[in-house]
N, C-alpha and C positions, 0 to 999 in steps of 0.2 A: 177543420180543426180550430179550436179556440185559441186566441192569443193570450198572453199573460195579462194584458189589460182587461180582457173580457172575463177571465177567470179569477183575477185577484192575485195578491201576493201576501206573503207573511210580513209582519212588522219587523223593522230593523232592530237588531239587538241594542243599538245605541239611540233609538228613537227618542226625540224630544219634541214637544209641541212647538209648532212654528208661531210666529208673532200673531197671525190671524187666529190660530187655535187658542192662544192665550187671551187675546182680545175677546173672543167669544165667551170664554169662561169668566172673564172679568165682567162682561155685560150681564152675566147671570148672577152677579153679586159675590163672586168668589175672590178672595184675596190672593196675592201672588204666592205666598207661602202655602196656602191651600192648594193652589194649582200645581205647585212643584211636587207636593206629596201625592196628589191625585195622578199626576203624570207618571210618577214612579210606579204606582199601583197599576195603572192602565198598561204601561209597558210590560211589567212583570207578568201580568195576567195573560196578555196576548203572546208574549214570547214563550210562555210555558204551555199555551194551548196547543192541542194537536188536531190533526184531521182537517177536513174541508172547512170546518167552522173557524179555523185559525187564519184563513186567507180572506182578505178584503180587497175590494176594488178601490176604495177611497178611505184611507185611514183618518183623514180629517173629519169626514162625515161620521165615522165610527166614534171618534173623540167627542163630537158634538152630541151624539146620542147618549154617550156615557155621561156627559155632564148634565144633560137634561134629566136623565133617570136618577142620577145620584145626588143632584143638587140639594134637595131637602135634608137628606141625611148628612151630607157634607157640611152644610151651613150650620147645623146643630153641633157638630163635632168641633168646629173651628171658630165659634162665635167670639172667643176671647183673644184672637190673634191681634197683636199690636199693629196699628197703622204704620208706625215708624219702621218696623221690621219689613212690612210690605214695600214701603218706599225704597228701602235699601236694595231689595231684590229687583225692583223695577229698574232702578238706576243701573245696577250691574247688567241686567238684561239688555237695556238700551245700548250699552257700550259694545255689545257683541256685534261683530260685523254682519252677521246674517239677519239681524233684527230689521224687519221691514218698516219703512217710514209709515207713520200713521197708525201703528199698532196700539198706541196708548193715547187716551184723550189729553188735550192740552192742560186741563186743570190738574190732572195727576202729575204731569211733567213739571208744571209750575210748582207744585208742592215739593217735588224732588229738588228743584232749584232753591226754593226757600229753605229747605232743610240742609242745603249745601252738599247735596249728594250728586248733583249734576251741575255743570256749568250752563250758562245760557246758550252757548254755542252747541253743546251736546243736545240740549232740549230742542233747539231749532232744527238740528240735523235729524232728529227723530220724528218731527212733525210732518 
């Protein structure tokens, strides 16, 4: 008999991308506001899916594949997103207790400090 890990599981109703998932999307050139909207679409799609196709062994891998396939269309839709808005979202995300250290590059965090959205201590704690 197969275990749950071998057969997969459904996505949680309250799923949010982890810091590494966000960092992957950022590495593909997506802004934080873009990622937030994409995550909502991703979660809603998989929560509403039915049958065997709705179960996955690795939801982070599924997220990465979603980002890879959707990136060209996503970038075209969101090319006008303001950088300052993205920095505000990054700063808010860094303050969350579950955000992993090293999820954001130093230069992005420095820009948050320069915009007075994070303190130096918050930046150092996030690195």
